[in-house]
Structure formats: C-alpha cells, structure tokens
C-alpha positions in Angstrom: 99.1 103.2 117.0 101.8 100.8 115.9 104.9 99.9 117.9 108.2 101.3 116.6 110.0 98.8 114.4 113.8 98.6 114.7 114.1 102.3 115.4 111.5 103.4 112.8 109.4 106.4 113.7 105.9 105.8 115.1 103.4 105.7 112.3 99.6 105.6 112.5 98.4 102.1 111.8 94.9 100.7 112.0 93.6 97.1 111.8 91.3 96.2 109.0 90.1 93.0 107.3 88.7 91.7 104.1 87.2 88.5 102.8 88.8 86.1 100.3 86.5 83.3 99.2 84.4 83.8 102.4 87.4 83.7 104.8 88.5 86.7 106.7 92.1 88.0 106.1 93.6 90.3 108.7 95.5 93.4 107.6 97.1 96.6 108.8 96.4 99.8 107.0 98.9 102.7 107.2 96.9 105.7 105.9 98.7 107.7 103.2 98.8 111.4 102.6 97.1 111.1 99.1 95.5 108.7 96.8 98.3 106.1 96.5 98.6 102.8 98.3 101.1 99.8 98.3 99.6 96.3 98.9 102.1 94.0 100.7 102.2 90.4 102.1 104.6 88.0 103.5 106.4 85.2 101.6 106.2 81.4 101.7 105.5 81.0 105.4 105.6 83.2 108.5 103.4 86.2 109.0 103.2 90.0 108.2 104.8 90.6 111.6 108.2 89.3 110.4 110.1 92.4 109.4 107.5 93.6 107.0 106.3 96.5 109.2 109.8 97.9 108.8 109.2 98.2 105.0 105.7 99.5 105.5 107.0 102.2 107.8 109.6 103.1 105.2 107.0 103.5 102.5 104.6 105.3 104.8 107.2 107.9 105.6 107.1 108.9 102.0 103.4 109.6 102.2 102.3 106.3 100.7 99.3 104.4 102.1 100.1 100.7 102.8 97.9 97.7 103.2 99.9 94.8 104.7 98.0 91.5 105.1 98.3 87.8 106.2 97.1 85.1 103.8 94.3 82.8 104.8 95.4 80.3 107.4 98.4 82.4 108.3 99.1 84.8 111.2 96.0 86.7 112.3 93.8 85.6 109.4 91.2 82.9 109.6 91.1 79.6 107.8 92.1 75.9 108.2 94.3 74.0 108.1 96.7 76.5 109.6 99.8 77.5 107.7 98.6 75.9 104.5 100.8 76.9 101.6 99.1 77.1 98.2 100.3 79.8 95.8 97.1 79.8 93.8 95.1 80.5 97.0 97.6 83.2 97.9 97.1 84.9 94.6 93.3 84.9 95.2 94.0 86.6 98.5 96.2 89.2 96.8 93.4 90.1 94.3 91.0 90.4 97.2 93.5 92.6 99.0 93.7 94.9 95.9 89.9 95.2 95.9 89.9 96.1 99.6 92.6 98.7 99.0 90.5 100.3 96.3 87.5 100.3 98.7 89.6 102.5 101.1 89.5 105.3 98.5 92.9 104.9 96.8 93.2 105.5 93.1 96.8 104.7 92.4 98.1 101.3 93.5 101.4 99.4 93.8 102.1 95.8 94.7 105.2 94.8 96.7 106.1 91.2 97.2 109.1 89.5 98.8 110.4 85.9 98.1 107.3 83.7 97.4 105.1 86.8 97.4 107.3 88.4 94.8 105.8 86.0 92.4 102.2 86.5 93.7 102.6 90.3 93.3 103.8 89.8 89.7 100.8 87.6 88.8 98.6 90.3 90.5 100.2 93.1 88.4 99.5 91.1 85.3 95.8 90.6 86.1 94.8 93.8 88.0 94.9 97.5 87.3 98.3 98.2 89.0 100.5 101.2 88.6 103.8 99.8 90.0 105.3 96.5 90.9 108.2 95.6 93.3 109.6 92.1 93.5 112.3 91.5 96.2 114.4 88.3 96.0 111.4 87.0 94.0 110.2 83.5 93.3 109.4 83.3 89.6 109.6 79.6 88.6 108.6 76.6 90.7 110.5 73.9 88.7 113.7 76.0 88.5 113.5 76.8 92.2 113.0 73.2 93.3 115.9 72.0 91.1 118.1 74.8 92.5 117.3 73.7 96.1 117.7 70.0 95.3 121.1 70.6 93.8 122.2 71.9 97.2 120.2 69.7 99.5 120.5 66.4 97.6 118.2 63.9 96.0 117.5 62.3 99.4 115.9 65.6 100.5 113.7 65.7 97.3 112.5 62.1 97.9 111.8 62.7 101.6 109.9 65.9 100.8 107.9 64.2 98.1 107.0 61.3 100.5 105.8 63.8 103.2 103.9 65.8 100.6 102.0 62.7 99.3 101.2 61.7 102.8 99.8 65.1 103.6 97.8 65.3 100.4 96.2 61.9 101.2 95.4 63.2 104.7 93.7 66.2 103.2 91.6 64.0 100.8 90.5 61.8 103.7 89.7 64.7 106.0 92.4 63.9 108.5 94.7 66.3 110.4 97.5 67.7 108.2 101.1 66.6 108.3 103.4 69.5 109.0 107.1 70.0 108.2 109.3 72.9 109.5 109.4 76.0 107.3 113.1 76.2 107.9 115.8 73.9 109.3 119.5 73.2 109.1 121.0 71.6 106.0 120.3 67.9 105.9 117.0 68.2 107.9 113.6 67.9 106.3 112.1 71.4 105.9 110.6 73.5 103.2 113.8 75.6 103.3 117.0 74.0 104.4 119.7 75.6 102.3 122.8 77.0 104.1 121.9 80.2 106.0 118.1 79.8 105.7 117.5 78.8 109.3 119.6 81.6 110.7 118.3 84.2 108.2 114.7 83.3 108.7 114.9 83.3 112.5 116.4 86.8 112.4 113.1 88.1 111.2 110.9 86.6 114.0 109.6 89.0 116.6 109.6 87.9 120.2 105.8 87.7 120.5 105.5 84.9 117.9 105.4 81.2 119.0 107.3 78.8 116.7 104.1 77.1 115.6 103.0 80.4 114.0 106.1 80.8 111.8 108.0 77.5 111.5 105.6 74.9 110.2 103.8 74.5 106.9 101.5 71.8 105.5 103.7 69.2 103.7 101.5 69.2 100.6 103.1 72.4 99.2 105.3 70.5 96.8 102.9 69.8 93.9 101.4 73.3 93.8 105.0 74.7 93.8 105.9 72.6 90.8 102.9 73.9 88.9 103.4 77.5 89.8 105.3 79.7 87.3 104.8 83.5 87.8 107.4 84.0 85.0 104.6 83.1 82.5 102.8 86.3 83.5 105.7 88.7 83.0 104.7 89.6 79.4 101.3 90.8 80.6 102.7 93.3 83.2 102.3 96.8 81.7 103.3 98.9 84.7 106.8 100.0 85.8 108.6 97.2 87.7 111.5 97.1 90.2 113.3 93.8 90.9 115.9 93.4 93.7 117.8 90.2 93.7 120.6 88.7 95.9 123.8 87.8 94.1 124.4 84.8 96.4 120.7 83.7 96.8 120.6 80.0 97.7 116.9 79.7 97.6 115.8 81.5 94.4 117.9 80.8 91.3 119.3 83.9 89.6 118.5 82.4 86.2 114.8 82.5 86.9 115.1 86.2 87.9 117.2 87.0 84.8 114.7 85.3 82.5 111.7 87.1 84.0 113.4 90.5 83.9 114.0 90.2 80.2 110.2 89.7 79.7 109.2 92.8 81.7 108.6 95.8 79.4 109.6 98.5 81.9 111.9 97.4 84.6 114.7 98.6 87.0 116.9 95.9 88.5 119.1 95.9 91.6 121.6 93.2 92.4 122.8 93.4 96.0 125.5 91.4 97.8 124.3 88.6 100.1 122.0 85.7 100.4 118.2 85.5 100.3 117.5 86.7 103.9 120.2 89.4 104.0 117.7 92.0 102.6 115.6 92.1 105.8 118.0 93.5 108.3 121.1 95.7 108.5 122.8 97.2 105.5 120.8 95.1 103.0 117.5 96.4 104.4 118.7 100.0 104.4 120.0 99.9 100.8 117.2 98.0 99.2 114.2 99.4 101.1 115.4 103.0 100.3 115.6 102.2 96.6 112.2 100.5 96.6 110.7 103.6 98.5 112.2 105.9 95.9 110.8 103.8 93.0 107.3 103.7 94.6 107.3 107.4 95.4 108.3 108.2 91.8 105.6 106.1 90.2 102.7 106.4 92.6 102.9 110.0 94.1 
C-alpha cells in the first residue's frame, strides 16, 4: 500500500520490475479498474519519487492503471554509472516499460512524460501502439533548448559545461569513474539546470527520504547526446490523440520548440499555463494541469 501523497487518497500500489537491455528497471504499478494503463517516468534527473506519485494517484482515481518507473541507473533501478543521462537509453527503457505494461494484461495504453520525458514519451508514441500521449513542459529539441539555456546562463556556462562533458566522456572511454555535475544549482554555477528558479523549483519536488546524491547529480557527458536528440522529428509519426501542457514563462524549455512540435501533431489539445517550468508540480499549477490531463486520459483510454 502506498503512502498518501500531498493529501491524496491512499491507492493500492505494488512494486514490479522489468528488464531493459538486461538491466532491471524498478517500477510501481497502480492497478486500474479496466483494461487501460498510463506509462510514466521522471524527467532529466531525479527519480519517480519526486512528485510523480501525485500524478499517478490522480490518474488512478479515474480508474486508470498506472506504471511509473525509474530509468536504468536512476532511483531504485539497477545500472552503472549511477545517474547517467542518455536520452537514447531512456527511450529504450520507455519501450521496455510499454512491453511490460502490456504483459500486465492492459489493452489500451497511454504515455505521459514531463520535461525531458515529455520528449521520450513522444518518441515512444511514434514507435509503439499507443492510444494517447501527454507531454508536460516537454523537451522537444536539444539544439533549441541548449541555445535557450545558454542565452540566459552565458557563453561561459556553455564552455564550462562542454569542458566537463568532454572530460567525463574521456573518463568513460578509459573505464574511469565518471565526473558528476549537479542536476540543479543557482544561476552562474555549473549544473545541468541553472536558470533562475530551477534550483528552488526542483528542490520543491524532493521528498525527505531522498539523499542529495540520488537526485542532484548527473554524469557530465550528457551534453553531446542532448545536442543530437530531437523528439520534434517524430511528431509527424504520432497518430494518437495528444495533449501538451506548456508554461508561459518556461526558462528551461523554449516555447518555440513546443509551438513547432504542436503544429506537427495531427490531433492535439494544448494548454498554456502561467508560471515557470517547475510550477506545474505543486500548488495551483499541479491542480489545474493534472486535472486537465486526467480528463484527457480518461476520455481517450476508458
């Protein structure tokens, strides 16, 4: 039985696991009332424990099954080096999660991704038999996103991040211990996310039981895969209904990438909400957006 999350009602939740390329991924399964399930995962860093159970509870209250998992090397999943960010590996984990959800007996399936995983879920929807897609403050274009962050953090940040990334890439090739950088930090400090408000917003999602090493470090070699990763290129191949929720003042994900991706989706509902990237996880932002997402998923899956 799960713990209540921010006042949510107690919901049956069971631990499960599946393999992705021979490595075990940990997941929670919230059994549904019927034959429909939503597959979910966390964003760039962190774990499934960071506010995602609140969304899973909201969807489960509608009678939807939920499969919420950690990527390889993150949270309770296995794999080394720990907290290794690679979007192409993450997508492989997503596809393995979809297969596992099917094995639990569900016929209709939705995918829900937030931030970085909003892009992964889109790629999954384009390549798997999916009945509904939800992208929340979604990452759709690596080049546009890095330019967006660099405009705010400065060229010095980009150069420092590149240097750290090359160092960590070389360490990986030589079989040495990885070089880590913080997932979030204050503006001006070296971190994967250092735009104004990122540190405070990200920390607001962290439950008390997590140590900082579990949620605030990533391998520095993330930069090159990020530049090569463009979920927007898969939008034309998504043939299921889509729902996209974007923040008007998002300082991490450029609105232009969201706009361009939305225009390429054949069947899409879009919600712009006031606030920055992390304002969707708590308070009024969470209540408004999660309710709209739940209504959309219920309409298309049940």
